[in-house]
VEXLOSE-572369 format. One line per 10 residues: their letters; for each residue y, z, x of N, C-alpha, C, O, CB. Coordinates in steps of 0.2 Angstrom, whole numbers. Glycine has a CB too. Example, Ala and Ser with C-alpha at 12.3 -4.5 7.8 and 13.67 -1.06 7.14 Angstrom:
<recs>
as = -28,39,66,-22,39,62,-16,39,66,-17,42,71,-22,45,57; -11,35,64,-5,36,68,0,39,64,6,40,67,-3,29,70 $
</recs>
This chain:
<recs>
xxxxxxxxxx = 100,169,-135,100,172,-128,102,165,-122,100,159,-122,91,175,-127; 106,167,-118,111,162,-112,105,163,-106,103,168,-104,122,165,-109; 102,156,-105,98,156,-98,102,156,-93,108,154,-94,92,151,-97; 98,160,-87,103,159,-80,99,155,-76,97,157,-71,105,167,-77; 96,149,-77,92,145,-74,99,140,-72,103,138,-76,86,142,-78; 98,139,-66,103,133,-63,102,127,-65,97,124,-66,103,132,-57; 108,123,-67,107,116,-71,108,112,-66,106,106,-67,112,115,-78; 111,112,-60,112,107,-57,107,107,-50,107,111,-46,118,106,-56; 103,101,-50,97,100,-44,99,94,-39,102,89,-41,89,98,-47; 98,96,-33,100,90,-29,91,88,-28,86,91,-26,104,93,-21 $
xxxxxxxxxx = 91,81,-31,85,78,-30,82,77,-23,86,76,-19,85,72,-32; 77,79,-22,73,78,-16,72,85,-13,68,86,-8,76,73,-11; 76,88,-15,76,96,-12,68,100,-13,66,104,-9,81,101,-17; 65,96,-19,59,101,-20,53,96,-19,53,90,-21,59,105,-29; 49,97,-15,45,92,-13,39,91,-18,35,96,-21,42,92,-5; 39,86,-19,35,82,-24,26,82,-21,25,79,-16,38,72,-25; 22,86,-26,14,86,-23,12,79,-23,16,75,-25,8,91,-28; 6,78,-20,4,71,-19,0,68,-25,-2,63,-26,-1,70,-12; -1,73,-29,-4,71,-37,1,69,-41,-1,66,-47,-8,77,-40; 6,70,-40,11,68,-44,15,60,-43,16,59,-37,16,73,-44 $
xxxxxxxxxx = 16,57,-48,18,49,-47,26,49,-48,29,44,-48,15,44,-53; 29,55,-49,36,54,-52,39,61,-52,35,66,-54,36,49,-58; 45,62,-51,48,69,-52,54,68,-56,58,63,-55,50,72,-44; 55,71,-61,62,72,-66,65,78,-65,63,83,-63,60,73,-73; 71,78,-67,75,85,-70,77,85,-76,81,81,-78,81,86,-67; 74,89,-80,77,90,-87,84,93,-87,87,96,-83,72,95,-91; 86,92,-94,93,95,-95,95,101,-93,101,103,-91,95,95,-101; 90,106,-94,90,114,-91,90,114,-85,90,120,-83,85,118,-94; 90,108,-79,87,109,-73,82,109,-69,81,109,-63,89,113,-72; 76,111,-75,69,112,-73,67,106,-69,70,101,-72,63,114,-79 $
xxxxxxxxxx = 64,105,-64,62,100,-60,53,100,-62,50,105,-62,65,102,-52; 51,93,-64,45,93,-67,41,88,-62,45,83,-61,45,92,-75; 36,88,-61,31,83,-57,27,80,-62,23,83,-66,27,87,-53; 27,73,-62,24,70,-68,18,68,-65,19,64,-60,28,64,-73; 11,69,-69,5,66,-66,4,58,-68,8,55,-70,-1,70,-69; -3,57,-66,-4,51,-68,-5,49,-75,-6,44,-77,-8,49,-64; -5,55,-78,-7,54,-84,-2,56,-90,-3,56,-96,-14,59,-84; 5,58,-87,11,57,-90,13,64,-91,19,65,-92,11,52,-96; 10,69,-90,11,76,-91,15,78,-87,15,76,-81,5,81,-90; 20,82,-89,26,85,-84,23,93,-83,21,97,-87,36,85,-90 $
xxxxxxxxxx = 24,94,-76,20,100,-73,27,103,-70,30,99,-67,14,99,-67; 29,109,-70,35,112,-66,32,113,-59,27,117,-57,38,119,-70; 38,109,-56,38,110,-48,37,117,-46,42,121,-47,44,107,-44; 31,118,-44,30,125,-39,37,127,-35,40,132,-37,23,124,-32; 39,123,-30,45,127,-26,51,129,-30,54,134,-30,49,122,-21; 52,123,-36,58,126,-39,55,132,-45,60,136,-46,62,119,-43; 51,132,-47,49,139,-50,49,145,-45,51,150,-48,42,139,-52; 48,145,-39,48,150,-35,56,153,-33,58,159,-33,45,148,-29; 59,147,-33,67,149,-33,71,151,-39,75,155,-39,70,143,-30; 69,147,-44,72,149,-51,70,152,-56,73,152,-62,75,146,-54 $
xxxxxxxxxx = 64,155,-55,61,159,-61,62,166,-59,62,168,-54,52,158,-61; 65,170,-64,66,179,-65,60,180,-69,56,176,-70,74,182,-70; 61,187,-72,57,188,-77,61,187,-83,59,188,-88,55,195,-76; 65,185,-84,69,183,-90,67,176,-90,67,174,-96,77,185,-91; 66,172,-86,66,165,-88,58,163,-86,57,158,-84,73,160,-85; 54,168,-86,46,165,-82,43,161,-88,37,159,-87,40,173,-79; 46,160,-94,43,157,-99,44,150,-98,40,146,-101,45,160,-105; 49,147,-93,49,140,-91,43,136,-88,42,130,-88,54,138,-87; 39,141,-85,32,139,-83,26,136,-86,22,132,-84,30,143,-81; 27,139,-93,23,137,-99,24,128,-99,29,125,-100,26,142,-108 $
xxxxxxxxxx = 18,126,-99,17,118,-100,11,117,-103,7,121,-104,17,113,-94; 10,111,-106,4,108,-109,-1,104,-103,-2,98,-102,5,104,-115; -3,109,-99,-6,108,-93,-12,103,-96,-14,103,-101,-9,114,-90; -13,98,-91,-19,94,-92,-24,95,-85,-30,92,-84,-17,87,-94; -22,100,-81,-27,101,-75,-25,98,-69,-29,99,-65,-34,100,-75; -20,94,-68,-19,89,-63,-14,95,-58,-13,92,-53,-16,81,-66; -12,99,-58,-9,104,-54,-12,111,-54,-9,115,-50,-2,105,-57; -16,112,-56,-20,118,-55,-23,118,-48,-23,124,-45,-26,118,-61; -26,113,-45,-29,113,-39,-24,116,-34,-25,121,-30,-30,107,-36; -18,113,-34,-14,116,-29,-9,122,-31,-4,123,-27,-10,112,-26 $
xxxxxxxxxx = -11,126,-37,-7,131,-39,-10,137,-37,-16,138,-37,-5,131,-46; -5,142,-35,-7,148,-33,-5,154,-37,-8,160,-35,-4,148,-28; 0,153,-43,1,158,-47,-4,161,-52,-3,166,-55,5,155,-51; -10,159,-52,-16,162,-56,-15,163,-63,-19,167,-65,-19,167,-53; -10,160,-67,-9,160,-73,-13,155,-77,-13,156,-83,-2,159,-72; -15,149,-74,-18,144,-77,-25,146,-82,-28,151,-80,-20,141,-72; -27,143,-88,-33,145,-90,-37,139,-91,-41,138,-95,-33,149,-96; -35,134,-86,-39,127,-86,-40,125,-79,-35,124,-75,-36,122,-89; -49,125,-77,-49,122,-71,-48,114,-69,-53,110,-69,-55,125,-69; -43,112,-67,-42,105,-65,-46,101,-61,-46,95,-60,-36,104,-62 $
xxxxxx = -53,106,-57,-57,102,-53,-64,101,-57,-68,96,-55,-58,106,-46; -65,105,-63,-71,105,-65,-69,102,-75,-73,99,-79,-75,113,-62; -62,104,-76,-60,102,-83,-63,108,-88,-63,107,-94,-63,95,-84; -66,113,-85,-69,118,-90,-64,124,-92,-61,127,-87,-77,122,-86; -62,126,-99,-59,132,-100,-61,137,-97,-67,138,-98,-58,133,-106; -57,142,-92,-60,149,-91,-61,154,-95,-64,159,-93,-58,152,-87 $
</recs>
C-alpha cells in the first residue's frame, strides 16, 4: 500500500509544544516531538494537516503520557497527569 503522507517538511512549520525538548522529522515525513524521556510523540499540528482515514495509523505511538495533557484527540488510554491507565 502506497502512503499518501507528504515526505517534504519545512522545519519550524509545526510548533514544538512546551514539554518537548527536540523535534525531528522521520523519513516518512512524520514530525515527532521528543519528550525529556526520549519518547517520540507525533506532532499534533502535523497530524491535523497530514492524517487521513487511510493514514490514521501514523498517530499510534509508545506514549509515556507526556503529550496527553495537551492532546485533544481523545484516543489515548493513558493519563499523563496521574500516570494511571484509563
